[in-house]
C-alpha positions in Angstrom: -4.5 17.0 -2.1 -5.9 15.2 -5.1 -3.4 16.8 -7.4 -0.5 15.3 -5.4 -1.9 11.8 -4.8 -3.6 9.1 -7.0 -5.5 6.1 -5.9 -3.7 2.8 -6.6 -6.5 0.2 -7.1 -4.1 -2.7 -6.6 -2.7 -1.4 -3.3 -5.9 0.0 -2.1 -4.3 3.3 -1.0 -3.5 6.7 -2.3 0.2 7.1 -3.3 2.2 10.2 -4.0 2.2 11.4 -7.6 4.2 14.6 -7.8 4.5 16.4 -11.1 7.5 18.6 -10.1 10.7 18.2 -8.2 10.2 18.3 -4.4 12.2 21.5 -4.1 9.9 23.3 -6.5 7.0 23.1 -4.0 6.6 25.8 -1.4 7.4 24.9 2.2 3.7 25.1 3.0 2.8 22.7 0.2 5.5 20.3 1.2 4.2 20.3 4.7 0.7 19.7 3.6 1.8 16.8 1.3 3.8 15.3 4.1 1.0 15.6 6.6 -1.4 13.9 4.1 1.1 11.2 3.4 1.6 10.5 7.1 -2.2 9.9 7.4 -2.1 7.5 4.5 1.1 5.8 5.7 -0.4 5.3 9.1 -3.3 3.3 7.5 -1.0 0.9 5.6 -0.6 -1.6 8.5 -4.4 -1.8 8.7 -4.6 -2.5 5.0 -2.0 -5.2 5.3 -4.0 -6.8 8.1 -7.0 -6.9 5.8 -5.0 -8.5 3.0 -3.5 -11.1 5.5 -7.0 -12.0 6.5 -7.9 -12.6 2.8 -4.9 -14.8 2.5 -5.8 -16.8 5.5 -9.3 -17.4 4.1 -7.9 -18.5 0.8 -5.4 -20.8 2.5 -8.3 -22.4 4.4 -10.1 -22.9 1.1 -7.0 -24.3 -0.4 -6.6 -26.8 2.5 -10.0 -28.4 1.5 -9.8 -28.0 -2.3 -9.7 -31.2 -4.4 -10.1 -29.5 -7.8 -6.6 -28.9 -9.2 -7.5 -25.9 -11.4 -9.2 -24.3 -8.5 -6.2 -25.0 -6.3 -4.0 -23.3 -8.9 -6.3 -20.2 -9.0 -6.3 -20.0 -5.2 -2.5 -20.2 -5.1 -2.2 -17.5 -7.7 -4.6 -15.2 -5.8 -2.6 -15.8 -2.6 0.6 -15.0 -4.4 -0.9 -11.7 -5.7 -2.1 -10.7 -2.2 1.3 -11.5 -0.8 2.9 -9.3 -3.6 0.5 -6.5 -2.7 1.5 -6.8 1.0 5.2 -6.6 0.0 4.6 -3.5 -2.1 2.7 -1.9 0.8 5.6 -2.5 3.2 8.0 -1.0 0.6 5.9 2.1 0.5 5.6 2.2 4.3 9.4 1.8 4.9 10.7 3.7 1.9 9.0 6.8 2.9 10.0 6.9 6.5 12.9 9.1 5.5 10.6 11.5 3.7 8.1 11.4 6.5 10.8 12.4 9.0 11.1 15.7 7.2 7.8 16.8 8.5 9.2 16.9 12.0 12.3 19.0 11.1 
């Protein structure tokens, strides 16, 4: 499946990376890709929980931070983690339609 997915360091998951149109793949390959994606997709909520935990830790640090530049860095890190969570939810939701094809 490595040829159909690539690891996204920012998101911390493998994402689909198809080099051809979906219809160009055999039914067996399509099913294998969808099965693999469902396993990845199923882990996205766990990845989000990890990131939310990191946000909570950084927010706790921010509550006690008196150094303005450090506060700015923490805010920036929190914003980036929130952006990653948003992108993960987009991947999770956007591909529900595609994932439904595996059951047809």
